[in-house]
DONUBA-582492 format. One line per 5 residues: number of its first residue (from 1); their letters; for each residue x, y, z of N, C-alpha, C, CB. Coordinates in pm, 1 decimal. Glycine has a CB too. Layout:
BEGIN
NUM	a	X/Y/Z/X/Y/Z/X/Y/Z/X/Y/Z ~ ...;
This chain:
BEGIN
1	miagd	74.8/-151.6/-6.8/-16.4/-20.9/13.4/76.0/115.2/27.0/-112.4/-38.4/160.3 ~ 12.9/244.2/-81.3/84.6/397.1/-89.4/67.2/429.9/77.4/-15.5/535.1/-213.4 ~ 200.0/519.7/123.8/184.0/581.4/228.9/10.8/683.5/251.8/322.8/665.2/223.6 ~ -23.2/627.2/378.7/-130.6/729.7/360.7/-267.5/657.5/318.0/-84.6/839.4/246.6 ~ -225.0/541.8/269.8/-391.9/451.5/195.7/-456.3/405.7/344.5/-353.7/252.4/62.7;
6	ddrye	-374.0/344.7/400.3/-448.5/348.9/535.2/-580.4/410.6/580.2/-372.0/402.0/611.1 ~ -500.3/525.7/611.5/-609.4/619.9/670.1/-699.2/653.7/559.2/-550.4/756.2/735.5 ~ -672.6/662.2/403.7/-791.2/691.4/352.8/-915.7/598.1/307.5/-755.8/752.8/262.8 ~ -859.2/457.0/314.9/-931.1/342.2/345.5/-1033.7/354.3/470.4/-830.9/236.4/369.2 ~ -964.7/349.0/570.2/-1066.1/434.5/695.5/-1159.6/479.2/693.6/-1039.5/528.4/747.4;
11	eivtq	-1109.2/623.2/664.7/-1206.1/715.7/624.2/-1312.9/679.7/479.0/-1116.6/844.4/601.7 ~ -1320.4/596.2/420.2/-1427.6/580.1/338.3/-1481.0/479.7/409.4/-1405.0/555.4/195.5 ~ -1465.6/365.0/466.5/-1484.1/258.3/530.4/-1643.1/333.9/601.1/-1336.6/208.4/635.6 ~ -1597.2/411.7/714.0/-1639.5/560.0/772.5/-1819.3/589.2/718.3/-1509.6/703.3/687.0 ~ -1701.2/606.2/575.9/-1825.8/752.0/468.9/-1960.3/631.8/433.1/-1718.5/841.9/226.0;
16	igaan	-1880.5/526.2/401.6/-1977.7/449.1/407.6/-2097.5/354.1/475.8/-1940.9/422.3/374.1 ~ -2038.6/349.4/640.8/-2123.3/303.4/730.5/-2191.6/385.6/766.8/-2081.7/250.6/820.8 ~ -2168.3/552.7/744.5/-2243.9/657.4/731.2/-2372.0/674.5/670.0/-2181.5/724.6/686.0 ~ -2362.7/637.0/580.7/-2426.0/662.9/431.8/-2569.0/597.2/428.1/-2327.0/590.6/303.5 ~ -2667.1/703.4/465.5/-2810.1/638.2/457.3/-2944.1/676.8/416.8/-2836.0/607.8/557.7;
21	slaqm	-2835.5/698.3/236.2/-2986.0/702.5/139.3/-2886.1/645.6/15.6/-3090.4/900.7/103.6 ~ -2928.6/628.3/-114.6/-2862.7/609.2/-213.7/-2758.6/706.3/-222.8/-2938.5/602.4/-314.0 ~ -2853.0/863.2/-256.5/-2825.6/960.4/-304.8/-2619.0/991.2/-204.6/-2987.1/1073.1/-274.4 ~ -2638.2/923.0/-77.5/-2507.8/943.9/30.2/-2418.6/891.8/-39.3/-2506.2/875.3/179.5 ~ -2449.1/690.2/-59.0/-2390.2/666.6/-139.2/-2319.9/652.6/-237.1/-2401.7/660.1/-136.7;
26	qdvaa	-2404.1/734.7/-326.3/-2328.6/786.8/-473.5/-2214.5/925.4/-484.5/-2462.8/834.5/-577.5 ~ -2230.3/977.9/-373.6/-2152.9/1083.6/-301.2/-2015.0/1024.2/-252.4/-2238.6/1139.6/-174.9 ~ -1998.3/934.8/-193.9/-1875.7/825.5/-131.0/-1825.0/777.4/-266.2/-1937.2/674.3/-20.1 ~ -1893.3/688.8/-355.8/-1859.3/643.2/-484.4/-1798.4/764.8/-534.7/-1977.4/587.2/-570.7 ~ -1833.6/897.4/-566.6/-1749.8/962.0/-622.3/-1647.1/1010.1/-577.0/-1790.4/1028.1/-663.3;
31	gicra	-1633.6/997.4/-443.2/-1513.1/1013.9/-339.6/-1400.3/959.3/-405.7/-1532.3/938.3/-195.9 ~ -1460.6/825.7/-402.5/-1375.1/690.7/-440.7/-1272.7/697.4/-508.1/-1436.4/599.7/-509.9 ~ -1361.7/770.0/-658.0/-1311.9/779.8/-779.8/-1258.6/895.8/-811.3/-1392.9/751.4/-862.6 ~ -1271.7/970.4/-677.8/-1167.9/1092.9/-701.1/-1008.1/1052.4/-642.3/-1231.7/1241.6/-607.6 ~ -1048.3/975.7/-501.8/-911.6/942.3/-435.9/-835.1/825.3/-519.8/-936.6/890.4/-274.6;
36	yhlan	-902.7/768.1/-621.4/-826.0/604.6/-666.5/-777.2/705.7/-827.7/-989.0/397.8/-696.6 ~ -808.0/763.0/-840.2/-825.6/817.0/-999.2/-846.8/686.9/-1104.8/-670.3/909.1/-1052.5 ~ -1000.9/663.1/-1041.5/-1096.0/551.5/-1114.9/-1211.4/646.9/-1230.0/-1203.3/451.0/-966.4 ~ -1202.7/610.5/-1300.5/-1306.0/657.4/-1381.6/-1486.8/666.8/-1364.4/-1276.2/583.1/-1480.7 ~ -1501.3/536.5/-1308.4/-1637.0/510.2/-1232.0/-1662.7/396.2/-1176.0/-1742.5/524.1/-1305.0;
41	iayha	-1740.9/411.4/-1047.1/-1824.8/327.4/-980.1/-1974.6/289.2/-1014.1/-1823.1/375.5/-869.1 ~ -1964.0/148.0/-1010.4/-2101.2/83.3/-1012.6/-2122.2/-35.0/-904.2/-2125.4/23.6/-1159.2 ~ -2238.1/18.2/-832.9/-2313.1/-118.3/-752.1/-2418.5/-134.4/-800.4/-2344.8/-116.5/-603.3 ~ -2469.9/-250.6/-841.4/-2562.9/-267.8/-965.9/-2641.2/-384.3/-880.4/-2480.3/-317.8/-1138.0 ~ -2712.6/-367.1/-796.5/-2845.3/-480.8/-763.1/-2901.0/-562.8/-864.1/-2973.5/-412.1/-715.9;
46	vylpg	-2870.5/-641.6/-928.4/-2955.5/-704.2/-1058.4/-3058.9/-762.5/-990.6/-2879.0/-820.2/-1160.0 ~ -3068.4/-855.1/-871.1/-3173.3/-891.3/-805.8/-3182.3/-911.9/-700.8/-3213.7/-961.6/-836.1 ~ -3324.9/-878.2/-637.8/-3313.0/-892.1/-460.2/-3436.3/-984.5/-449.1/-3334.4/-721.6/-349.0 ~ -3432.9/-1076.5/-429.3/-3572.0/-1140.1/-378.1/-3648.3/-1034.6/-317.5/-3555.7/-1259.6/-268.0 ~ -3802.4/-1030.0/-344.9/-3890.5/-983.3/-311.5/-3913.8/-829.7/-352.4/-3886.9/-1014.2/-197.9;
51	aqifn	-3793.3/-776.1/-413.7/-3790.1/-636.2/-487.7/-3890.4/-626.0/-575.4/-3666.8/-607.2/-564.4 ~ -3966.4/-519.1/-582.5/-4096.3/-476.3/-646.7/-4072.6/-430.4/-789.4/-4164.4/-359.9/-565.4 ~ -3920.5/-408.8/-790.0/-3905.0/-303.2/-926.7/-3734.3/-384.2/-956.5/-3905.7/-66.2/-875.9 ~ -3744.9/-381.1/-1084.4/-3635.2/-417.0/-1151.0/-3499.0/-345.1/-1145.5/-3673.3/-419.9/-1266.2 ~ -3383.6/-425.9/-1123.0/-3276.2/-343.6/-1069.6/-3294.3/-242.5/-943.9/-3234.3/-267.2/-1179.1;
56	pilvl	-3337.7/-289.9/-851.8/-3356.2/-204.2/-716.9/-3293.2/-139.8/-704.0/-3356.7/-241.1/-608.9 ~ -3144.8/-168.8/-684.9/-3031.7/-78.0/-604.8/-2931.2/-27.6/-733.0/-2930.4/-185.1/-470.2 ~ -2877.7/77.3/-775.2/-2806.6/124.1/-821.8/-2758.1/264.0/-770.4/-2844.5/109.6/-920.7 ~ -2615.8/225.1/-752.6/-2516.3/345.9/-713.7/-2410.1/356.5/-803.8/-2451.3/332.3/-574.4 ~ -2411.0/439.2/-906.9/-2358.8/492.8/-989.5/-2280.3/581.6/-990.2/-2414.1/512.8/-1038.5;
61	tyese	-2166.8/610.3/-1062.6/-2102.6/777.4/-1064.8/-2100.6/762.8/-1207.5/-1928.0/826.9/-981.4 ~ -2170.8/690.5/-1306.8/-2143.2/719.0/-1441.0/-2217.7/913.3/-1509.1/-2227.9/560.9/-1524.2 ~ -2198.3/932.7/-1566.6/-2250.8/1018.2/-1625.5/-2389.7/1000.5/-1659.2/-2182.6/1039.0/-1715.4 ~ -2467.0/1119.2/-1588.9/-2626.9/1134.2/-1594.7/-2675.8/1082.4/-1738.8/-2677.0/1303.4/-1572.6 ~ -2654.2/1106.3/-1833.8/-2703.0/1091.2/-1951.1/-2690.0/948.5/-2019.3/-2646.1/1188.0/-2022.6;
66	wiery	-2560.5/877.4/-1982.0/-2525.8/725.6/-1981.3/-2604.2/656.8/-1940.6/-2427.9/685.1/-1919.7 ~ -2665.5/680.3/-1798.9/-2773.6/604.9/-1737.9/-2871.1/635.0/-1796.2/-2797.2/617.2/-1609.9 ~ -2913.6/731.5/-1805.2/-3085.8/745.7/-1901.2/-3096.0/663.4/-2005.1/-3123.5/896.9/-1983.1 ~ -2964.1/687.9/-2122.4/-2960.8/625.9/-2222.6/-2970.9/476.0/-2181.1/-2850.9/666.6/-2295.5 ~ -2858.6/381.4/-2137.4/-2867.0/246.3/-2061.0/-3007.8/227.2/-2004.7/-2759.8/239.9/-1938.2;
71	knndy	-3075.8/282.7/-1934.3/-3201.3/234.6/-1883.7/-3294.0/225.4/-2001.3/-3258.2/325.7/-1772.1 ~ -3327.0/330.5/-2064.4/-3418.8/406.0/-2193.5/-3389.0/281.1/-2305.3/-3343.9/598.7/-2260.1 ~ -3290.7/224.0/-2324.7/-3223.9/110.0/-2441.0/-3221.7/-23.0/-2409.7/-3076.2/130.8/-2473.7 ~ -3259.1/-76.6/-2252.2/-3237.2/-166.8/-2160.4/-3092.3/-252.5/-2214.4/-3377.4/-256.1/-2144.3 ~ -3012.5/-176.3/-2192.8/-2944.3/-240.9/-2208.6/-2864.0/-297.1/-2137.1/-2916.9/-211.4/-2264.0;
76	fkidp	-2933.9/-364.7/-2003.5/-2877.8/-427.8/-1938.7/-2911.4/-628.0/-1969.1/-2914.7/-352.6/-1807.6 ~ -2974.4/-549.5/-2112.9/-3022.5/-720.4/-2154.3/-2864.7/-741.6/-2262.1/-3237.4/-737.7/-2282.4 ~ -2826.9/-665.8/-2272.6/-2701.4/-664.4/-2380.8/-2547.5/-644.1/-2334.7/-2726.6/-543.9/-2480.9 ~ -2554.5/-550.5/-2222.8/-2436.2/-535.8/-2208.0/-2339.6/-657.0/-2154.6/-2436.4/-433.3/-2136.6 ~ -2235.1/-691.2/-2211.4/-2159.4/-794.8/-2172.5/-2095.7/-774.7/-2067.2/-2082.7/-832.6/-2254.8;
81	vvvsg	-2112.7/-725.0/-1935.0/-2066.7/-749.9/-1830.3/-2171.1/-727.6/-1752.2/-1959.1/-691.5/-1803.9 ~ -2312.9/-738.9/-1783.4/-2413.3/-743.2/-1686.9/-2410.3/-920.1/-1720.1/-2572.3/-632.2/-1717.7 ~ -2478.3/-940.6/-1845.7/-2450.4/-1074.3/-1912.4/-2382.1/-1170.8/-1819.4/-2361.4/-1056.3/-2038.1 ~ -2233.6/-1135.6/-1879.6/-2122.8/-1236.5/-1804.7/-2124.7/-1182.4/-1659.8/-1949.9/-1228.7/-1874.5 ~ -2124.7/-1076.7/-1573.6/-2121.6/-1139.7/-1440.9/-2242.6/-1204.3/-1382.8/-2082.9/-1046.1/-1351.3;
86	tkgfl	-2352.4/-1165.9/-1426.7/-2494.5/-1234.1/-1383.6/-2434.3/-1379.8/-1380.0/-2643.0/-1212.2/-1505.7 ~ -2378.3/-1423.8/-1460.4/-2359.0/-1586.4/-1467.4/-2265.2/-1672.6/-1418.0/-2348.5/-1622.8/-1577.2 ~ -2143.5/-1566.0/-1374.0/-2004.2/-1596.0/-1298.0/-2015.9/-1599.3/-1165.2/-1896.9/-1498.3/-1321.9 ~ -1909.3/-1662.6/-1158.0/-1867.4/-1623.9/-992.5/-1744.5/-1592.9/-973.8/-1884.4/-1732.8/-888.6 ~ -1641.2/-1554.0/-1048.0/-1542.6/-1505.7/-1046.4/-1545.3/-1386.3/-1142.8/-1456.9/-1598.1/-1062.8;
91	pldwa	-1452.8/-1270.6/-1071.8/-1414.6/-1136.9/-1076.2/-1365.1/-1136.2/-1236.4/-1295.0/-1095.8/-953.6 ~ -1429.4/-1039.6/-1286.4/-1423.3/-1047.6/-1442.2/-1351.6/-928.6/-1513.1/-1570.0/-1053.8/-1500.0 ~ -1263.3/-985.2/-1584.9/-1174.1/-825.5/-1586.1/-1213.3/-836.2/-1747.4/-952.2/-813.1/-1530.3 ~ -1240.7/-694.2/-1790.3/-1330.2/-646.2/-1886.2/-1221.0/-628.5/-2050.0/-1404.3/-481.9/-1812.4 ~ -1077.8/-644.3/-1977.9/-990.6/-680.3/-2092.2/-1033.6/-829.0/-2162.3/-833.5/-684.8/-2034.5;
96	hldrd	-1082.2/-897.4/-2110.5/-1113.1/-1031.7/-2127.7/-1258.0/-1094.1/-2198.0/-1101.0/-1076.1/-1997.3 ~ -1338.6/-1001.0/-2192.4/-1467.5/-962.1/-2286.4/-1441.9/-989.5/-2424.2/-1508.2/-807.6/-2280.1 ~ -1537.0/-1073.8/-2491.4/-1578.9/-1036.2/-2647.0/-1630.5/-958.7/-2691.6/-1635.2/-1092.7/-2703.7 ~ -1543.1/-900.2/-2804.3/-1568.7/-715.9/-2823.0/-1582.0/-768.9/-2996.7/-1383.8/-558.1/-2761.8 ~ -1633.9/-885.5/-3003.0/-1561.5/-892.4/-3153.3/-1723.6/-919.9/-3243.6/-1412.3/-1061.4/-3171.8;
101	ndvar	-1775.1/-936.0/-3141.5/-1942.4/-923.8/-3231.7/-2002.5/-790.1/-3247.0/-2074.1/-1005.9/-3148.7 ~ -2077.6/-771.2/-3339.9/-2112.2/-665.2/-3364.7/-2212.4/-546.4/-3246.4/-2168.1/-707.5/-3480.8 ~ -2301.3/-612.7/-3179.2/-2400.8/-617.1/-3087.6/-2258.6/-534.4/-2915.7/-2485.7/-839.8/-3084.1 ~ -2191.5/-638.4/-2952.0/-2076.0/-561.3/-2819.9/-1989.8/-457.8/-2838.7/-1968.8/-652.7/-2765.7 ~ -1920.9/-445.9/-2977.8/-1867.4/-324.7/-3023.1/-1876.3/-226.1/-3039.1/-1846.8/-316.6/-3077.2;
106	dffae	-2008.1/-220.2/-3125.4/-2125.6/-85.8/-3070.1/-2163.3/-48.8/-2932.7/-2267.6/-111.4/-3117.2 ~ -2175.2/-119.9/-2872.0/-2200.2/-83.1/-2689.5/-2114.5/-62.1/-2617.8/-2253.9/-175.1/-2603.3 ~ -1996.1/-92.3/-2630.8/-1858.2/-20.1/-2575.1/-1823.3/105.2/-2697.6/-1706.7/-156.6/-2563.3 ~ -1827.3/134.7/-2766.5/-1809.3/263.1/-2844.6/-1906.6/347.4/-2833.2/-1793.3/247.4/-2976.8 ~ -2053.6/321.3/-2747.0/-2104.6/454.2/-2717.5/-2069.6/403.2/-2567.9/-2277.0/506.7/-2769.6;
111	adrfa	-2076.4/316.6/-2523.0/-2019.9/339.9/-2360.3/-1865.1/472.4/-2347.9/-1947.5/138.8/-2297.2 ~ -1770.3/427.2/-2436.2/-1681.1/490.6/-2448.3/-1707.7/616.4/-2468.1/-1617.5/446.5/-2519.8 ~ -1831.0/675.5/-2548.3/-1835.4/821.4/-2586.5/-1902.5/905.7/-2452.9/-1934.1/840.3/-2735.4 ~ -1957.8/821.9/-2342.3/-2001.9/868.7/-2223.0/-1909.7/865.8/-2126.0/-2105.3/807.9/-2183.4 ~ -1745.6/829.4/-2152.8/-1655.3/823.1/-2056.4/-1674.9/741.1/-1928.9/-1634.7/941.9/-2026.8;
116	vgwqg	-1724.4/607.1/-1946.6/-1756.1/520.1/-1908.0/-1586.2/449.8/-1836.1/-1845.3/457.2/-2024.2 ~ -1506.8/453.4/-1926.7/-1388.4/388.0/-1891.9/-1332.4/281.7/-1993.9/-1411.8/326.6/-1764.8 ~ -1234.7/307.1/-2020.6/-1192.5/202.9/-2139.3/-1153.8/46.1/-2055.3/-1030.0/275.8/-2237.0 ~ -1130.3/48.4/-1914.0/-1079.4/-94.3/-1856.3/-1164.8/-116.8/-1744.4/-918.7/-101.4/-1806.4 ~ -1185.3/-207.4/-1698.6/-1295.9/-248.4/-1607.6/-1255.6/-389.7/-1528.2/-1436.4/-267.9/-1699.5;
121	mtwpv	-1294.5/-374.7/-1418.4/-1329.1/-509.2/-1333.7/-1448.8/-542.1/-1236.4/-1224.0/-528.4/-1251.0 ~ -1534.7/-640.1/-1289.9/-1627.6/-670.3/-1180.9/-1650.0/-779.8/-1128.2/-1728.5/-642.6/-1202.9 ~ -1698.8/-763.0/-994.2/-1727.6/-825.8/-898.7/-1850.9/-911.8/-871.3/-1715.2/-751.0/-828.4 ~ -1869.6/-1016.8/-938.2/-1993.0/-1064.6/-855.0/-2030.3/-1116.9/-753.4/-2040.0/-1118.5/-889.9 ~ -2107.4/-1094.4/-694.7/-2161.9/-1088.2/-518.7/-2288.0/-1146.3/-481.2/-2185.5/-935.9/-462.0;
126	rgagg	-2285.3/-1257.5/-434.0/-2417.5/-1373.6/-445.1/-2429.4/-1367.5/-247.3/-2352.7/-1595.9/-545.5 ~ -2569.5/-1317.0/-223.5/-2605.1/-1341.5/-92.2/-2661.7/-1511.8/-78.1/-2723.0/-1222.9/-52.3 ~ -2660.3/-1511.3/45.3/-2734.8/-1652.5/72.3/-2867.5/-1624.5/45.4/-2723.2/-1715.4/223.5 ~ -2941.8/-1511.8/42.1/-3116.0/-1553.9/-13.4/-3080.9/-1562.8/-154.2/-3265.6/-1418.6/13.6 ~ -3048.5/-1542.0/-254.2/-3074.2/-1582.5/-394.9/-2988.7/-1424.8/-445.6/-3276.3/-1613.2/-444.0;
131	ertlf	-2953.9/-1285.1/-373.6/-2961.6/-1216.1/-439.2/-2833.0/-1211.8/-479.4/-3021.0/-1128.3/-403.0 ~ -2817.1/-1123.7/-563.4/-2712.1/-1111.3/-699.7/-2675.4/-968.6/-741.2/-2782.7/-1177.7/-839.2 ~ -2564.2/-901.5/-693.8/-2502.7/-762.1/-728.7/-2364.0/-794.0/-828.2/-2455.3/-673.2/-570.8 ~ -2332.4/-687.8/-868.9/-2204.9/-667.4/-956.8/-2171.3/-538.7/-892.8/-2224.3/-660.6/-1133.0 ~ -2057.0/-519.3/-869.7/-1948.5/-408.2/-790.4/-1859.0/-424.7/-890.4/-1878.3/-440.8/-623.0;
136	titan	-1853.8/-314.0/-970.0/-1759.5/-276.0/-1115.2/-1699.0/-113.6/-1028.9/-1895.3/-243.7/-1320.1 ~ -1554.7/-116.6/-1097.7/-1415.8/-38.5/-1094.4/-1427.8/-13.2/-1212.4/-1276.3/-103.0/-1054.6 ~ -1422.0/113.2/-1296.6/-1350.7/164.0/-1448.5/-1215.4/224.6/-1435.1/-1441.1/285.5/-1527.1 ~ -1129.6/241.1/-1548.1/-1028.3/375.2/-1539.9/-959.6/357.9/-1662.4/-912.9/385.2/-1405.1 ~ -902.5/451.2/-1698.4/-901.4/493.6/-1865.0/-718.2/448.3/-1798.4/-972.3/720.3/-1950.1;
141	msvpe	-749.4/345.0/-1851.9/-558.9/304.9/-1827.4/-520.2/202.7/-1952.6/-515.4/192.8/-1641.3 ~ -408.1/152.9/-1944.6/-383.3/59.6/-2085.2/-386.3/-77.5/-1990.8/-204.0/91.9/-2194.6 ~ -434.2/-165.4/-2077.6/-430.2/-307.5/-2028.9/-349.4/-353.6/-1950.0/-419.4/-384.3/-2109.8 ~ -177.8/-298.8/-1919.1/-95.1/-377.9/-1858.3/-97.7/-248.4/-1725.9/60.1/-428.3/-1956.5 ~ -166.6/-146.2/-1756.8/-165.3/-107.2/-1577.1/-301.1/-128.1/-1540.4/-121.4/68.8/-1525.6;
């Protein structure tokens, strides 16, 4: 760890614990992006048993235009990250996603126009009650970085 990271980590954990709304969590996520030079963070509750709405929890730092476009076009259905992440159990490195088909290529080209991030890592999280969430960080780094 870099000197000072322990303090930064403790501060972030405290902020997460103190957040009592999605808006406050989004503020915390934006702060994490700034602190660690990330493009974006997304926490996407894909499935929560008993939830009355589809995609019930979204904590996102993406541009609002991208979020609206994503929802309006039902990109949940074609997003290679969501499709792969909801099926898998292991972390997903975006560098290993198939981008050769037209749908994926077009999707990522559009996402790039909205500064989603060139590279990403997504961790599927599964709860004991069948809950499924995806936690993603993105950055504008080269593959080796």
